[in-house]
PQR file of N, CA, C, O and H, with PARSE charges and radii, in Angstrom:
ATOM      1  N   UNK A   1      11.805  -7.497  59.274 -0.4000 1.5000
ATOM      2  CA  UNK A   1      12.392  -7.516  60.593 -0.0000 2.0000
ATOM      3  C   UNK A   1      12.317  -8.943  61.127  0.5500 1.7000
ATOM      4  O   UNK A   1      11.284  -9.606  61.028 -0.5500 1.4000
ATOM      5  N   UNK A   2      13.393  -9.386  61.676 -0.4000 1.5000
ATOM      6  CA  UNK A   2      13.466 -10.762  62.157 -0.0000 2.0000
ATOM      7  C   UNK A   2      12.814 -10.886  63.534  0.5500 1.7000
ATOM      8  O   UNK A   2      12.727  -9.914  64.284 -0.5500 1.4000
ATOM      9  H   UNK A   2      14.232  -8.847  61.756  0.4000 1.0000
ATOM     10  N   UNK A   3      12.367 -12.080  63.844 -0.4000 1.5000
ATOM     11  CA  UNK A   3      11.680 -12.347  65.101 -0.0000 2.0000
ATOM     12  C   UNK A   3      12.568 -12.051  66.299  0.5500 1.7000
ATOM     13  O   UNK A   3      12.100 -11.494  67.292 -0.5500 1.4000
ATOM     14  H   UNK A   3      12.438 -12.869  63.234  0.4000 1.0000
ATOM     15  N   UNK A   4      13.831 -12.413  66.221 -0.4000 1.5000
ATOM     16  CA  UNK A   4      14.749 -12.167  67.336 -0.0000 2.0000
ATOM     17  C   UNK A   4      14.900 -10.677  67.603  0.5500 1.7000
ATOM     18  O   UNK A   4      15.001 -10.260  68.757 -0.5500 1.4000
ATOM     19  H   UNK A   4      14.211 -12.865  65.414  0.4000 1.0000
ATOM     20  N   UNK A   5      14.915  -9.871  66.548 -0.4000 1.5000
ATOM     21  CA  UNK A   5      15.022  -8.419  66.717 -0.0000 2.0000
ATOM     22  C   UNK A   5      13.770  -7.856  67.388  0.5500 1.7000
ATOM     23  O   UNK A   5      13.859  -6.955  68.222 -0.5500 1.4000
ATOM     24  H   UNK A   5      14.833 -10.209  65.611  0.4000 1.0000
ATOM     25  N   UNK A   6      12.621  -8.384  67.026 -0.4000 1.5000
ATOM     26  CA  UNK A   6      11.366  -7.897  67.602 -0.0000 2.0000
ATOM     27  C   UNK A   6      11.287  -8.265  69.084  0.5500 1.7000
ATOM     28  O   UNK A   6      10.840  -7.458  69.898 -0.5500 1.4000
ATOM     29  H   UNK A   6      12.549  -9.116  66.348  0.4000 1.0000
ATOM     30  N   UNK A   7      11.714  -9.466  69.433 -0.4000 1.5000
ATOM     31  CA  UNK A   7      11.642  -9.917  70.826 -0.0000 2.0000
ATOM     32  C   UNK A   7      12.514  -9.073  71.753  0.5500 1.7000
ATOM     33  O   UNK A   7      12.238  -8.995  72.950 -0.5500 1.4000
ATOM     34  H   UNK A   7      12.077 -10.122  68.771  0.4000 1.0000
ATOM     35  N   UNK A   8      13.556  -8.444  71.224 -0.4000 1.5000
ATOM     36  CA  UNK A   8      14.433  -7.607  72.043 -0.0000 2.0000
ATOM     37  C   UNK A   8      13.784  -6.271  72.400  0.5500 1.7000
ATOM     38  O   UNK A   8      14.210  -5.616  73.352 -0.5500 1.4000
ATOM     39  H   UNK A   8      13.780  -8.508  70.252  0.4000 1.0000
ATOM     40  N   UNK A   9      12.763  -5.859  71.653 -0.4000 1.5000
ATOM     41  CA  UNK A   9      12.112  -4.578  71.885 -0.0000 2.0000
ATOM     42  C   UNK A   9      11.151  -4.663  73.067  0.5500 1.7000
ATOM     43  O   UNK A   9      10.693  -5.745  73.435 -0.5500 1.4000
ATOM     44  H   UNK A   9      12.418  -6.391  70.880  0.4000 1.0000
ATOM     45  N   UNK A  10      10.855  -3.506  73.655 -0.4000 1.5000
ATOM     46  CA  UNK A  10       9.873  -3.451  74.734 -0.0000 2.0000
ATOM     47  C   UNK A  10       8.470  -3.430  74.131  0.5500 1.7000
ATOM     48  O   UNK A  10       8.303  -3.263  72.923 -0.5500 1.4000
ATOM     49  H   UNK A  10      11.227  -2.628  73.356  0.4000 1.0000
ATOM     50  N   UNK A  11       7.473  -3.601  74.985 -0.4000 1.5000
ATOM     51  CA  UNK A  11       6.082  -3.622  74.536 -0.0000 2.0000
ATOM     52  C   UNK A  11       5.727  -2.286  73.876  0.5500 1.7000
ATOM     53  O   UNK A  11       5.085  -2.264  72.826 -0.5500 1.4000
ATOM     54  H   UNK A  11       7.609  -3.737  75.967  0.4000 1.0000
ATOM     55  N   UNK A  12       6.135  -1.195  74.478 -0.4000 1.5000
ATOM     56  CA  UNK A  12       5.827   0.127  73.922 -0.0000 2.0000
ATOM     57  C   UNK A  12       6.502   0.331  72.572  0.5500 1.7000
ATOM     58  O   UNK A  12       5.904   0.893  71.655 -0.5500 1.4000
ATOM     59  H   UNK A  12       6.656  -1.213  75.331  0.4000 1.0000
ATOM     60  N   UNK A  13       7.733  -0.120  72.450 -0.4000 1.5000
ATOM     61  CA  UNK A  13       8.453   0.029  71.181 -0.0000 2.0000
ATOM     62  C   UNK A  13       7.801  -0.801  70.087  0.5500 1.7000
ATOM     63  O   UNK A  13       7.709  -0.358  68.942 -0.5500 1.4000
ATOM     64  H   UNK A  13       8.219  -0.577  73.195  0.4000 1.0000
ATOM     65  N   UNK A  14       7.349  -1.997  70.428 -0.4000 1.5000
ATOM     66  CA  UNK A  14       6.687  -2.852  69.440 -0.0000 2.0000
ATOM     67  C   UNK A  14       5.380  -2.201  68.987  0.5500 1.7000
ATOM     68  O   UNK A  14       5.084  -2.165  67.793 -0.5500 1.4000
ATOM     69  H   UNK A  14       7.424  -2.357  71.358  0.4000 1.0000
ATOM     70  N   UNK A  15       4.605  -1.692  69.932 -0.4000 1.5000
ATOM     71  CA  UNK A  15       3.338  -1.051  69.591 -0.0000 2.0000
ATOM     72  C   UNK A  15       3.573   0.160  68.688  0.5500 1.7000
ATOM     73  O   UNK A  15       2.829   0.381  67.731 -0.5500 1.4000
ATOM     74  H   UNK A  15       4.845  -1.721  70.902  0.4000 1.0000
ATOM     75  N   UNK A  16       4.589   0.926  68.990 -0.4000 1.5000
ATOM     76  CA  UNK A  16       4.927   2.095  68.171 -0.0000 2.0000
ATOM     77  C   UNK A  16       5.356   1.665  66.771  0.5500 1.7000
ATOM     78  O   UNK A  16       4.961   2.277  65.779 -0.5500 1.4000
ATOM     79  H   UNK A  16       5.192   0.747  69.766  0.4000 1.0000
ATOM     80  N   UNK A  17       6.149   0.631  66.698 -0.4000 1.5000
ATOM     81  CA  UNK A  17       6.633   0.121  65.413 -0.0000 2.0000
ATOM     82  C   UNK A  17       5.468  -0.409  64.578  0.5500 1.7000
ATOM     83  O   UNK A  17       5.458  -0.232  63.360 -0.5500 1.4000
ATOM     84  H   UNK A  17       6.470   0.134  67.504  0.4000 1.0000
ATOM     85  N   UNK A  18       4.491  -1.055  65.211 -0.4000 1.5000
ATOM     86  CA  UNK A  18       3.317  -1.569  64.495 -0.0000 2.0000
ATOM     87  C   UNK A  18       2.555  -0.418  63.844  0.5500 1.7000
ATOM     88  O   UNK A  18       2.166  -0.503  62.679 -0.5500 1.4000
ATOM     89  H   UNK A  18       4.499  -1.198  66.200  0.4000 1.0000
ATOM     90  N   UNK A  19       2.347   0.651  64.599 -0.4000 1.5000
ATOM     91  CA  UNK A  19       1.608   1.797  64.067 -0.0000 2.0000
ATOM     92  C   UNK A  19       2.328   2.421  62.872  0.5500 1.7000
ATOM     93  O   UNK A  19       1.689   2.760  61.876 -0.5500 1.4000
ATOM     94  H   UNK A  19       2.664   0.720  65.545  0.4000 1.0000
ATOM     95  N   UNK A  20       3.632   2.573  62.959 -0.4000 1.5000
ATOM     96  CA  UNK A  20       4.367   3.162  61.835 -0.0000 2.0000
ATOM     97  C   UNK A  20       4.348   2.232  60.622  0.5500 1.7000
ATOM     98  O   UNK A  20       4.232   2.693  59.487 -0.5500 1.4000
ATOM     99  H   UNK A  20       4.151   2.298  63.768  0.4000 1.0000
ATOM    100  N   UNK A  21       4.463   0.933  60.859 -0.4000 1.5000
ATOM    101  CA  UNK A  21       4.442  -0.016  59.739 -0.0000 2.0000
ATOM    102  C   UNK A  21       3.064  -0.059  59.083  0.5500 1.7000
ATOM    103  O   UNK A  21       2.964  -0.199  57.864 -0.5500 1.4000
ATOM    104  H   UNK A  21       4.558   0.558  61.781  0.4000 1.0000
ATOM    105  N   UNK A  22       2.002   0.062  59.879 -0.4000 1.5000
ATOM    106  CA  UNK A  22       0.657   0.099  59.307 -0.0000 2.0000
ATOM    107  C   UNK A  22       0.483   1.342  58.432  0.5500 1.7000
ATOM    108  O   UNK A  22      -0.112   1.269  57.357 -0.5500 1.4000
ATOM    109  H   UNK A  22       2.084   0.177  60.869  0.4000 1.0000
ATOM    110  N   UNK A  23       1.000   2.473  58.891 -0.4000 1.5000
ATOM    111  CA  UNK A  23       0.913   3.700  58.096 -0.0000 2.0000
ATOM    112  C   UNK A  23       1.712   3.557  56.803  0.5500 1.7000
ATOM    113  O   UNK A  23       1.256   3.980  55.740 -0.5500 1.4000
ATOM    114  H   UNK A  23       1.484   2.532  59.765  0.4000 1.0000
ATOM    115  N   UNK A  24       2.901   2.962  56.890 -0.4000 1.5000
ATOM    116  CA  UNK A  24       3.715   2.753  55.692 -0.0000 2.0000
ATOM    117  C   UNK A  24       3.024   1.807  54.712  0.5500 1.7000
ATOM    118  O   UNK A  24       3.069   2.025  53.501 -0.5500 1.4000
ATOM    119  H   UNK A  24       3.272   2.619  57.753  0.4000 1.0000
ATOM    120  N   UNK A  25       2.386   0.760  55.231 -0.4000 1.5000
ATOM    121  CA  UNK A  25       1.682  -0.188  54.378 -0.0000 2.0000
ATOM    122  C   UNK A  25       0.513   0.493  53.675  0.5500 1.7000
ATOM    123  O   UNK A  25       0.299   0.281  52.482 -0.5500 1.4000
ATOM    124  H   UNK A  25       2.349   0.583  56.214  0.4000 1.0000
ATOM    125  N   UNK A  26      -0.238   1.303  54.402 -0.4000 1.5000
ATOM    126  CA  UNK A  26      -1.363   2.016  53.804 -0.0000 2.0000
ATOM    127  C   UNK A  26      -0.874   2.935  52.683  0.5500 1.7000
ATOM    128  O   UNK A  26      -1.470   2.984  51.607 -0.5500 1.4000
ATOM    129  H   UNK A  26      -0.065   1.475  55.371  0.4000 1.0000
ATOM    130  N   UNK A  27       0.208   3.655  52.943 -0.4000 1.5000
ATOM    131  CA  UNK A  27       0.780   4.549  51.942 -0.0000 2.0000
ATOM    132  C   UNK A  27       1.227   3.761  50.708  0.5500 1.7000
ATOM    133  O   UNK A  27       1.014   4.194  49.575 -0.5500 1.4000
ATOM    134  H   UNK A  27       0.692   3.614  53.817  0.4000 1.0000
ATOM    135  N   UNK A  28       1.843   2.615  50.936 -0.4000 1.5000
ATOM    136  CA  UNK A  28       2.309   1.786  49.823 -0.0000 2.0000
ATOM    137  C   UNK A  28       1.135   1.239  49.014  0.5500 1.7000
ATOM    138  O   UNK A  28       1.206   1.164  47.787 -0.5500 1.4000
ATOM    139  H   UNK A  28       2.017   2.263  51.856  0.4000 1.0000
ATOM    140  N   UNK A  29       0.055   0.859  49.697 -0.4000 1.5000
ATOM    141  CA  UNK A  29      -1.128   0.362  48.992 -0.0000 2.0000
ATOM    142  C   UNK A  29      -1.744   1.453  48.121  0.5500 1.7000
ATOM    143  O   UNK A  29      -2.139   1.198  46.983 -0.5500 1.4000
ATOM    144  H   UNK A  29      -0.003   0.921  50.694  0.4000 1.0000
ATOM    145  N   UNK A  30      -1.824   2.659  48.658 -0.4000 1.5000
ATOM    146  CA  UNK A  30      -2.376   3.766  47.877 -0.0000 2.0000
ATOM    147  C   UNK A  30      -1.500   4.075  46.675  0.5500 1.7000
ATOM    148  O   UNK A  30      -2.009   4.317  45.581 -0.5500 1.4000
ATOM    149  H   UNK A  30      -1.503   2.865  49.582  0.4000 1.0000
ATOM    150  N   UNK A  31      -0.200   4.069  46.868 -0.4000 1.5000
ATOM    151  CA  UNK A  31       0.718   4.298  45.748 -0.0000 2.0000
ATOM    152  C   UNK A  31       0.595   3.193  44.713  0.5500 1.7000
ATOM    153  O   UNK A  31       0.675   3.454  43.513 -0.5500 1.4000
ATOM    154  H   UNK A  31       0.213   3.872  47.757  0.4000 1.0000
ATOM    155  N   UNK A  32       0.402   1.979  45.160 -0.4000 1.5000
ATOM    156  CA  UNK A  32       0.268   0.837  44.254 -0.0000 2.0000
ATOM    157  C   UNK A  32      -1.025   0.945  43.442  0.5500 1.7000
ATOM    158  O   UNK A  32      -1.068   0.528  42.285 -0.5500 1.4000
ATOM    159  H   UNK A  32       0.336   1.767  46.135  0.4000 1.0000
ATOM    160  N   UNK A  33      -2.065   1.497  44.039 -0.4000 1.5000
ATOM    161  CA  UNK A  33      -3.334   1.661  43.332 -0.0000 2.0000
ATOM    162  C   UNK A  33      -3.209   2.696  42.216  0.5500 1.7000
ATOM    163  O   UNK A  33      -3.852   2.567  41.174 -0.5500 1.4000
ATOM    164  H   UNK A  33      -2.030   1.836  44.979  0.4000 1.0000
ATOM    165  N   UNK A  34      -2.393   3.709  42.430 -0.4000 1.5000
ATOM    166  CA  UNK A  34      -2.212   4.766  41.433 -0.0000 2.0000
ATOM    167  C   UNK A  34      -1.279   4.290  40.321  0.5500 1.7000
ATOM    168  O   UNK A  34      -1.612   4.363  39.138 -0.5500 1.4000
ATOM    169  H   UNK A  34      -1.871   3.813  43.277  0.4000 1.0000
ATOM    170  N   UNK A  35      -0.124   3.808  40.718 -0.4000 1.5000
ATOM    171  CA  UNK A  35       0.818   3.278  39.728 -0.0000 2.0000
ATOM    172  C   UNK A  35       1.457   2.031  40.329  0.5500 1.7000
ATOM    173  O   UNK A  35       1.865   2.044  41.490 -0.5500 1.4000
ATOM    174  H   UNK A  35       0.147   3.749  41.679  0.4000 1.0000
ATOM    175  N   UNK A  36       1.547   0.974  39.564 -0.4000 1.5000
ATOM    176  CA  UNK A  36       2.056  -0.294  40.105 -0.0000 2.0000
ATOM    177  C   UNK A  36       3.446  -0.171  40.726  0.5500 1.7000
ATOM    178  O   UNK A  36       4.324   0.516  40.202 -0.5500 1.4000
ATOM    179  H   UNK A  36       1.216   0.964  38.620  0.4000 1.0000
ATOM    180  N   UNK A  37       3.616  -0.843  41.835 -0.4000 1.5000
ATOM    181  CA  UNK A  37       4.894  -0.870  42.530 -0.0000 2.0000
ATOM    182  C   UNK A  37       5.838  -1.788  41.758  0.5500 1.7000
ATOM    183  O   UNK A  37       5.410  -2.780  41.168 -0.5500 1.4000
ATOM    184  H   UNK A  37       2.903  -1.401  42.260  0.4000 1.0000
ATOM    185  N   UNK A  38       7.126  -1.446  41.767 -0.4000 1.5000
ATOM    186  CA  UNK A  38       8.109  -2.277  41.076 -0.0000 2.0000
ATOM    187  C   UNK A  38       8.084  -3.718  41.579  0.5500 1.7000
ATOM    188  O   UNK A  38       8.067  -4.664  40.792 -0.5500 1.4000
ATOM    189  H   UNK A  38       7.474  -0.640  42.245  0.4000 1.0000
ATOM    190  N   UNK A  39       8.083  -3.865  42.893 -0.4000 1.5000
ATOM    191  CA  UNK A  39       8.145  -5.186  43.489 -0.0000 2.0000
ATOM    192  C   UNK A  39       6.950  -5.365  44.434  0.5500 1.7000
ATOM    193  O   UNK A  39       7.028  -4.961  45.595 -0.5500 1.4000
ATOM    194  H   UNK A  39       8.097  -3.097  43.532  0.4000 1.0000
ATOM    195  N   UNK A  40       5.853  -5.958  43.966 -0.4000 1.5000
ATOM    196  CA  UNK A  40       4.663  -6.081  44.807 -0.0000 2.0000
ATOM    197  C   UNK A  40       4.840  -7.006  46.007  0.5500 1.7000
ATOM    198  O   UNK A  40       3.992  -7.020  46.900 -0.5500 1.4000
ATOM    199  H   UNK A  40       5.789  -6.286  43.024  0.4000 1.0000
ATOM    200  N   UNK A  41       5.906  -7.764  46.043 -0.4000 1.5000
ATOM    201  CA  UNK A  41       6.126  -8.627  47.209 -0.0000 2.0000
ATOM    202  C   UNK A  41       6.481  -7.807  48.453  0.5500 1.7000
ATOM    203  O   UNK A  41       6.442  -8.329  49.567 -0.5500 1.4000
ATOM    204  H   UNK A  41       6.594  -7.753  45.318  0.4000 1.0000
ATOM    205  N   UNK A  42       6.826  -6.532  48.272 -0.4000 1.5000
ATOM    206  CA  UNK A  42       7.098  -5.686  49.435 -0.0000 2.0000
ATOM    207  C   UNK A  42       5.833  -5.490  50.263  0.5500 1.7000
ATOM    208  O   UNK A  42       5.898  -5.373  51.487 -0.5500 1.4000
ATOM    209  H   UNK A  42       6.859  -6.108  47.367  0.4000 1.0000
ATOM    210  N   UNK A  43       4.679  -5.455  49.591 -0.4000 1.5000
ATOM    211  CA  UNK A  43       3.407  -5.328  50.317 -0.0000 2.0000
ATOM    212  C   UNK A  43       3.162  -6.575  51.167  0.5500 1.7000
ATOM    213  O   UNK A  43       2.745  -6.479  52.321 -0.5500 1.4000
ATOM    214  H   UNK A  43       4.626  -5.550  48.597  0.4000 1.0000
ATOM    215  N   UNK A  44       3.423  -7.728  50.589 -0.4000 1.5000
ATOM    216  CA  UNK A  44       3.251  -8.988  51.312 -0.0000 2.0000
ATOM    217  C   UNK A  44       4.200  -9.068  52.501  0.5500 1.7000
ATOM    218  O   UNK A  44       3.808  -9.496  53.586 -0.5500 1.4000
ATOM    219  H   UNK A  44       3.762  -7.806  49.651  0.4000 1.0000
ATOM    220  N   UNK A  45       5.437  -8.658  52.297 -0.4000 1.5000
ATOM    221  CA  UNK A  45       6.430  -8.672  53.370 -0.0000 2.0000
ATOM    222  C   UNK A  45       6.019  -7.745  54.510  0.5500 1.7000
ATOM    223  O   UNK A  45       6.169  -8.088  55.683 -0.5500 1.4000
ATOM    224  H   UNK A  45       5.756  -8.309  51.416  0.4000 1.0000
ATOM    225  N   UNK A  46       5.502  -6.575  54.161 -0.4000 1.5000
ATOM    226  CA  UNK A  46       5.068  -5.611  55.174 -0.0000 2.0000
ATOM    227  C   UNK A  46       3.915  -6.173  56.000  0.5500 1.7000
ATOM    228  O   UNK A  46       3.899  -6.032  57.223 -0.5500 1.4000
ATOM    229  H   UNK A  46       5.380  -6.297  53.209  0.4000 1.0000
ATOM    230  N   UNK A  47       2.950  -6.812  55.334 -0.4000 1.5000
ATOM    231  CA  UNK A  47       1.819  -7.417  56.056 -0.0000 2.0000
ATOM    232  C   UNK A  47       2.296  -8.488  57.019  0.5500 1.7000
ATOM    233  O   UNK A  47       1.827  -8.570  58.154 -0.5500 1.4000
ATOM    234  H   UNK A  47       2.963  -6.926  54.341  0.4000 1.0000
ATOM    235  N   UNK A  48       3.223  -9.299  56.566 -0.4000 1.5000
ATOM    236  CA  UNK A  48       3.721 -10.382  57.422 -0.0000 2.0000
ATOM    237  C   UNK A  48       4.542  -9.844  58.583  0.5500 1.7000
ATOM    238  O   UNK A  48       4.484 -10.391  59.684 -0.5500 1.4000
ATOM    239  H   UNK A  48       3.604  -9.233  55.644  0.4000 1.0000
ATOM    240  N   UNK A  49       5.306  -8.780  58.356 -0.4000 1.5000
ATOM    241  CA  UNK A  49       6.065  -8.167  59.454 -0.0000 2.0000
ATOM    242  C   UNK A  49       5.126  -7.614  60.520  0.5500 1.7000
ATOM    243  O   UNK A  49       5.376  -7.760  61.717 -0.5500 1.4000
ATOM    244  H   UNK A  49       5.353  -8.335  57.461  0.4000 1.0000
ATOM    245  N   UNK A  50       4.042  -6.977  60.077 -0.4000 1.5000
ATOM    246  CA  UNK A  50       3.067  -6.434  61.024 -0.0000 2.0000
ATOM    247  C   UNK A  50       2.437  -7.571  61.825  0.5500 1.7000
ATOM    248  O   UNK A  50       2.292  -7.469  63.043 -0.5500 1.4000
ATOM    249  H   UNK A  50       3.838  -6.858  59.105  0.4000 1.0000
ATOM    250  N   UNK A  51       2.069  -8.637  61.152 -0.4000 1.5000
ATOM    251  CA  UNK A  51       1.462  -9.783  61.840 -0.0000 2.0000
ATOM    252  C   UNK A  51       2.441 -10.396  62.842  0.5500 1.7000
ATOM    253  O   UNK A  51       2.052 -10.768  63.949 -0.5500 1.4000
ATOM    254  H   UNK A  51       2.186  -8.720  60.163  0.4000 1.0000
ATOM    255  N   UNK A  52       3.706 -10.498  62.449 -0.4000 1.5000
ATOM    256  CA  UNK A  52       4.733 -11.055  63.340 -0.0000 2.0000
ATOM    257  C   UNK A  52       4.871 -10.182  64.588  0.5500 1.7000
ATOM    258  O   UNK A  52       4.963 -10.698  65.702 -0.5500 1.4000
ATOM    259  H   UNK A  52       4.022 -10.195  61.550  0.4000 1.0000
ATOM    260  N   UNK A  53       4.884  -8.855  64.400 -0.4000 1.5000
ATOM    261  CA  UNK A  53       5.007  -7.953  65.544 -0.0000 2.0000
ATOM    262  C   UNK A  53       3.783  -8.028  66.445  0.5500 1.7000
ATOM    263  O   UNK A  53       3.907  -7.982  67.669 -0.5500 1.4000
ATOM    264  H   UNK A  53       4.808  -8.435  63.495  0.4000 1.0000
ATOM    265  N   UNK A  54       2.606  -8.142  65.849 -0.4000 1.5000
ATOM    266  CA  UNK A  54       1.384  -8.234  66.653 -0.0000 2.0000
ATOM    267  C   UNK A  54       1.352  -9.523  67.462  0.5500 1.7000
ATOM    268  O   UNK A  54       0.884  -9.528  68.601 -0.5500 1.4000
ATOM    269  H   UNK A  54       2.505  -8.179  64.855  0.4000 1.0000
ATOM    270  N   UNK A  55       1.840 -10.604  66.889 -0.4000 1.5000
ATOM    271  CA  UNK A  55       1.886 -11.882  67.592 -0.0000 2.0000
ATOM    272  C   UNK A  55       2.820 -11.807  68.790  0.5500 1.7000
ATOM    273  O   UNK A  55       2.467 -12.243  69.886 -0.5500 1.4000
ATOM    274  H   UNK A  55       2.220 -10.599  65.964  0.4000 1.0000
ATOM    275  N   UNK A  56       4.000 -11.259  68.584 -0.4000 1.5000
ATOM    276  CA  UNK A  56       4.972 -11.161  69.675 -0.0000 2.0000
ATOM    277  C   UNK A  56       4.470 -10.201  70.750  0.5500 1.7000
ATOM    278  O   UNK A  56       4.680 -10.434  71.940 -0.5500 1.4000
ATOM    279  H   UNK A  56       4.286 -10.905  67.694  0.4000 1.0000
ATOM    280  N   UNK A  57       3.803  -9.115  70.328 -0.4000 1.5000
ATOM    281  CA  UNK A  57       3.233  -8.175  71.290 -0.0000 2.0000
ATOM    282  C   UNK A  57       2.192  -8.877  72.160  0.5500 1.7000
ATOM    283  O   UNK A  57       2.177  -8.688  73.376 -0.5500 1.4000
ATOM    284  H   UNK A  57       3.633  -8.926  69.361  0.4000 1.0000
ATOM    285  N   UNK A  58       1.331  -9.677  71.557 -0.4000 1.5000
ATOM    286  CA  UNK A  58       0.309 -10.406  72.311 -0.0000 2.0000
ATOM    287  C   UNK A  58       0.962 -11.392  73.274  0.5500 1.7000
ATOM    288  O   UNK A  58       0.507 -11.544  74.408 -0.5500 1.4000
ATOM    289  H   UNK A  58       1.343  -9.831  70.569  0.4000 1.0000
ATOM    290  N   UNK A  59       2.016 -12.057  72.838 -0.4000 1.5000
ATOM    291  CA  UNK A  59       2.726 -12.997  73.709 -0.0000 2.0000
ATOM    292  C   UNK A  59       3.315 -12.285  74.911  0.5500 1.7000
ATOM    293  O   UNK A  59       3.205 -12.763  76.040 -0.5500 1.4000
ATOM    294  H   UNK A  59       2.386 -11.934  71.917  0.4000 1.0000
ATOM    295  N   UNK A  60       3.940 -11.143  74.670 -0.4000 1.5000
ATOM    296  CA  UNK A  60       4.535 -10.389  75.777 -0.0000 2.0000
ATOM    297  C   UNK A  60       3.483  -9.878  76.752  0.5500 1.7000
ATOM    298  O   UNK A  60       3.702  -9.874  77.963 -0.5500 1.4000
ATOM    299  H   UNK A  60       4.029 -10.754  73.753  0.4000 1.0000
ATOM    300  N   UNK A  61       2.352  -9.451  76.229 -0.4000 1.5000
ATOM    301  CA  UNK A  61       1.293  -8.937  77.103 -0.0000 2.0000
ATOM    302  C   UNK A  61       0.667 -10.067  77.918  0.5500 1.7000
ATOM    303  O   UNK A  61       0.260  -9.842  79.057 -0.5500 1.4000
ATOM    304  H   UNK A  61       2.173  -9.455  75.245  0.4000 1.0000
ATOM    305  N   UNK A  62       0.582 -11.261  77.369 -0.4000 1.5000
ATOM    306  CA  UNK A  62       0.024 -12.394  78.110 -0.0000 2.0000
ATOM    307  C   UNK A  62       0.963 -12.844  79.214  0.5500 1.7000
ATOM    308  O   UNK A  62       0.509 -13.303  80.262 -0.5500 1.4000
ATOM    309  H   UNK A  62       0.913 -11.444  76.443  0.4000 1.0000
ATOM    310  N   UNK A  63       2.249 -12.722  79.000 -0.4000 1.5000
ATOM    311  CA  UNK A  63       3.224 -13.120  80.016 -0.0000 2.0000
ATOM    312  C   UNK A  63       3.140 -12.192  81.222  0.5500 1.7000
ATOM    313  O   UNK A  63       3.254 -12.633  82.366 -0.5500 1.4000
ATOM    314  H   UNK A  63       2.619 -12.349  78.149  0.4000 1.0000
ATOM    315  N   UNK A  64       2.940 -10.909  80.957 -0.4000 1.5000
ATOM    316  CA  UNK A  64       2.881  -9.929  82.045 -0.0000 2.0000
ATOM    317  C   UNK A  64       1.604 -10.054  82.857  0.5500 1.7000
ATOM    318  O   UNK A  64       1.587  -9.719  84.041 -0.5500 1.4000
ATOM    319  H   UNK A  64       2.847 -10.551  80.028  0.4000 1.0000
ATOM    320  N   UNK A  65       0.534 -10.531  82.234 -0.4000 1.5000
ATOM    321  CA  UNK A  65      -0.767 -10.613  82.927 -0.0000 2.0000
ATOM    322  C   UNK A  65      -0.801 -11.730  83.934  0.5500 1.7000
ATOM    323  O   UNK A  65      -1.818 -11.932  84.598 -0.5500 1.4000
ATOM    324  H   UNK A  65       0.547 -10.803  81.272  0.4000 1.0000
TER
END
């Protein structure tokens, strides 16, 4: 997900998206432990997307405070 797309979302939507992405990442990690994933860079991409969303969420919350 691109940064511009994340910035358009509301704080609640970003928080919800973070939770779903964390669950998807956990599921992918467990699947990878059982049988290797075709493209392991998807795990790296998911981690970075979560970090990007958390950063933007923190920025938005600091602006409101």
